[in-house]
N, C-alpha and C positions, 0 to 999 in steps of 0.2 A: 443333211448328210443321211443317205439311204442305210438302211441296213444291209449288211452283206447276205448275200443270196445263200442258200446251201450248198450249191455247187463251186460259189467259189472258197465257201467254207472249205469244203473236203481237198478242194485245190490247193490249197495254203498249204494246211495240214502234209498232206501229202510232199511238198517244196518242203517244208521244216524236217520232215524226216530224214529226207534225199541229203540235205545238209549238214544233216546230225552223222550219216553215215560215211558222208565224205570227211569232216572233221576227224572221225576216229580212225578212218583207212590211210589218211595225207598225215597229220599231225602228230609227230611223236609220243606217245603217253607221259604222261608226270608219273614218274618215281622217287616215291618222297623217300625212297633209302638211295638212291642216288649219292653219289659225291657231293655234287653242288647244292642237293637238301640238307644233308648231315649238316654240311658246314653252315649252312643259312639258319639253321635251328638251333646250332648250338655256338654261342660266340666266342668260345674258346678256342675255336678252328678260324675266326674271322683272321684275315690278313692284318700282320703289325700295324701296316700303315693306317689302317683303319680304327684298331682297337687304340691306337696312339694318339688321335689326332687333338682330342683336348687336352692331352700331355705336353703336346708340340704349343699347344699358346699359352702353358702354362709355364715351361721352361723358356719361350720366349721373353714371358715377363721376369721371371725370374733372371735372366739374362741381365734385361733391362737394369732391376734393382743391383744386379752386382757388378754390373760394368761389366761385363765379359760373355761373349760366346758361351766362353769354356770354362767357365766356373767352377766346374764338375770334377777338373781336373786335381783342383786342390784337394779333393775328399781324403784320399790316400797317396799320400807325398813318395810312397816308395814303388807305386802300379803307376807305367807308363797311362797317360789321359786319365788318371784315375782309376781304369778298368772300364773305363768306357769300350774303346774300339784300339785294337792293334797291340795288346798288351800280350808280354810273353806269359803262358800258362808255365814252362820250365823256372822262370824268374821269380814269379810268384810260390810256387811249390818249395823252392831253395830256404823261403824265410820263414819256412815251417817246420817243426822240429819233427826229425822223422820219428817218432813216438806215434805220429800221427798220419801218417802217412805213407802211403804202399811203394815199396821200390818201385822205381821211375828213369827211364834213360832217355836222354836226351839225343837224339840223332838231327844233325845235320844236313839240308836237301843235298840231293847226289852223295850220298857215302855210298862207297862201296858195298854189292849185295853177301860179300862174303863178311864184309868187316860186323857189320850189324848183329847178323847170326852167330859169330864170334862172342859178341859182346853179351849178348842174349843167355849164351851157355856159361860166359863168365860169371856174370852177373849172379847166375845161379835159378834164372827164373823156367819155370816151366808152361805150358800152356791150357790152358787157354790165358791170352796176354787180350789187351785193350790198345789200340792204335788210334791215335789223336793226332791232330796238326798243333803245335805250338801255340800259333793264331789262330782263331777261330771261337763259330760261338754255334749256336742252337743246332750242335750236333753233327755240323758240317763234317764228314768223312769221317766219323768218330766210327769205330767196326772193332769188333769182337777177334781176334786172329784166334783161330785153333787149331793151327798145326805150322809145321816149317814151311808148309807150301802156300798157306794164306797169306803169310809172312811176306814169303817171296812174291806174292802178284802183289800185295801192296805195296810191296818197295817201287815194283816197276811202274806201276799207276800214279805215284807219289812224287812231286818235284819241289816240295818246300819242306821247311824245321819240322821235325815230330816228336810227338812222345811214344813210348812205348813203356805200357803200366803195367804191372803186375795185377794180377784179376782180383778182384777182392771180393770173394765167395760170400758173402755174409748175408743174413737173412733181410736186414734192414738195410732199405736206401731212403736216405733224408736228403732235403736243402733247408740250410739252416740260416736264418737271415740275421744278421745282428748288427747293432750301429754303437758308437760311444762318443761323445764329443770330446772333444780334444782338453786335455789335461783331467780329466774324471778319470775314475778308478774305475764306476761300474758304468755297464752298458746295458742294453735293452737285448733282448731277444723279440723281434717282431714278428717271426713268420716262422713255421716249420711245414715244411710239405713233404709226403710221403709217397716214393713213389711205386707206382705196382706197372709191373709190365704186362706188355700186352699176350694174352695167350687165350688158347681157346680149351676147353674139357669137353670128353668124351661124354660119348652116351650109348655110345652099343651101335649106334644103327647109321647116325652121318658120318659123310668120309670129311676129310680136310676143308675141301674146297667147299663144301655147305657148312663147315664151322664157321668157317671163315666169312662168307655171305651172311650170317646169321650177327655179326660181332660189327656196328657201325666204326667201331675206330680200326679194325682190321679191314673192311671197305677200304677206307682214307688211305690204308697201304699197301691195296693190292698189287701194285707194278714189283713193289719190292719182293711180298712175299710171295707174289709168282717166280720169281727170278729165284730164288733162295728153297722154296718149298715144291713147286709147279708139278717136281717128278714124285711127290707125293701126295699129291690133290686126291689120288683113289682109295688112300689107305682108310680104313674107319679105325679110330679110336678107342680103346676099348671103356668101359664106362667109367669116368671117373678119374680113367687121366690126365693130366695136362698136359700141354705141347705150348711152352714159351717160346711165342713167334720172336718177339725181341727181346735183346737181354742189356739192351743200351738203355738210360733211363733219362731221356729226352722227350718231350711232351710230342714234337713233331716229328717222332719213329712210333710215336702210338703209345707211349708211355699216360697210363691215366695219373693225374694229381689231386692227391686227396689231403682238404685240409687237415693237418694234424695240431693245430694251434693249442689244442690238450695238453698237446705235451710239456707245455712254456711253464716250467716253477722256476722258483728263485734258485734252488740247487742245478738246472741245468743252465741259467743263468753265467752262474759261477764258476760253471764247467768252461764256458765261453769267453767269460773275462780269461782265464787263466791262459787260454788258449791263444786267444787275441793281443794281449797284453805283451805276447814275447812276440810279435811280429811288427816290428819298428814302422811307424808310418801307416798301420792300417785303421781305419774308423768306419767303415759303412760296406757291408755285400753277404753275400751270400757262402757259406761253407755247402758242398755238396760232397757229401759222404757216406760211408755204411759203416754199419758196426751190428755186435750177435745180436743185442736187445736193447729196451728201454731202461731197464737196471742197469745197464754198462753206459748207454748214454747219458746216462742222471750221474753216475761215479767216477765219468771219464774215461773209461779201459774200451779196448776194443776196438776205436775209432780208429778209422780210415778217412783222410781228407783226400777225396778224388780231384778234386779242383776248390780253388778259391775264387769268385767272381766281385769284383770290387763295383763302381759306380752304375755299370752296365747291369745290374743282377738287378731280378726280378722278386718281391715277395710272392713265393710263385702257388702258395698257398689257393689265389682267387681265381686259378684254374680247374679248380676243383666243379667236378658238372653239379650245374646247375645254380652255383653261385653268382649271385647277385650282381648284374653288368655296374649297377649302381655303387653297389658296395665294393666292388672292386674298383673304381674307380677312386672312390675315397682312401682305399688303401693309399693306391699309387701317386696319389695328389699327397698326404700325409708322408710318404716314403721321399717324394722330390722336394718337399720343403725339409727335412731331417738332412737331404743331400745337402740341399743348398744352406743352412745353416755350419752344418761342418766343415764344408769349402771356406765358406766367409772368415771363421773360426782360425781354420789353417791359413787361411790368405793375411787376415791380423796379425799371425804368431812368425808372417814372413814367408810364407809356401807361393811363391809368383804360380799366378795362372797360364796355362800353356798359351805359346801365340798364335794368330793365324798360319805363317810360315812354318811352324809346326804342325800343326793339324793336319796341313793340306800334304806335307810329306807322308805322315801314318796313314793320311787315306790313300794315297797313292801306292801306298807299300801293300797295305792291306789290299787292297783292289787285285795289284798284281800278284800276290800270293795266290788269289782265287783262280786266277784266270788258266 
């Protein structure tokens, strides 16, 4: 084969250069700070279905061993489905001592607006408040209500049973995972997640919009933040001033989940043994709570349980940024095995598994509530 002549080489170089120019001109530039690449680089943002695919196969294996697809329903006999789907938040909170929970109103769907406003005043509730569906998960329609006008707007757009809850303004928000085998006095605190709300900090130079664009978590929440703060995007925060963008402690709303397992002590376990043993039929789940300090947490004081999640709860410390996906799977597989063991033991003691007909009814009801 003859070597290329110099003129031919120069021609190829010019053609290659023109081709590169066309690529740069017509193809969109790849931005690593785009929502797609932020999610791709951090598994904590991956879709639930993707992360849980290996867990699904393990669940099938456990179902075969239990001879029921719904073995989990026996884990917490007092909670519908064991707390995996369709459970009533109000019903669960009713079982918790008033000492450990905020004032909570249950509001049936289509309750007249004036009646709800009157109930808020009668119970001595003041704004802000928290509104959330009685049946829901992953932060769906959970909102902080700043005023009566916000409450009316929420009521006008709502068609399901929901709760109005006293806003607990304590500095620590935690998720404490607890489980206990039926018949045993002592349980295990297996996970603690500390929640850090989505916030930006002023530097005296950048406006709110620029500060948001420098925060990956905030970028993922940009549509919601634009709707809430768009008219303030031009403002420049003074140096050191912090603006909390989202005050709802849900990962899907931008809250950072931090591994706080270093807080697990025998003293803490005794506190949650005491709380849990007073809830008849509860053995597996996560307390979402706020408290005043770690010292108060260990003493069982100034604790307010916002929700108690059953079989569908996660040991949420695994969503700490940078947490190993393989370690997360080890934790998840362990908790599913514990869920299986507790459910099987309750079944041996006479707790029936949920039937297919009941599961279908609950599934249809849950879907209808979200329409």
